[in-house]
C-alpha positions, 0 to 999 in steps of 0.5 A, a space after each residue: 262199750 264192749 259187745 263181742 263175747 270175750 274168749 276165755 282160754 288157757 295159756 301154759 308156760 314153762 321157763 327153763 330156769 338159768 343158774 341165777 333164776 334158779 338162785 332167785 326163784 326157789 318156788 312158785 311163790 317167788 316166780 309169781 311175786 316176780 311176774 307181779 312185779 314185771 306186770 306192774 312195772 309195765 304200766 297196766 293197772 293190775 290189781 292182784 289178790 294175795 299169793 296162795 298155796 293151791 293143788 293141781 293133781 297133788 302137785 304143789 302149786 302157788 296162786 293169785 289172781 290178777 284183774 285189770 278194767 278194759 271197759 270190761 273186767 278181766 280176771 287171769 288166775 295165775 298158777 306156779 311151781 318150780 318142778 325140775 329146774 322149770 317154772 310150770 305156769 299156768 294162766 286162766 283168763 275169764 270175764 265171768 263165773 261161767 267162763 270160769 267154771 268152765 276153765 277150771 273143770 279143764 284145770 281139775 282134768 290136769 293129770 300128771 304123769 311120773 
């Protein structure tokens, strides 16, 4: 079994959408749908929740939670929004409620500047 403590983390990604990407990806929900499809096609056995709307510092995002079992269940919350022709994505990764709460404290402190 797994004996080391899991290193929970936050990943922040900004992807410049090409002209084709802008035509195919209209919002964070569509971006997540494409991302989920790619992860499932990788052969990894991810499970995902339904995509729902979420808000980070007043900015509209979409969110889904994925999980995968590697001897322990690893959870990943994906948040995506399209801002100025870029996909802005936050991914928090954790294995338990305590880790999730710590990461959500950080997520809730995000402050977008104009």
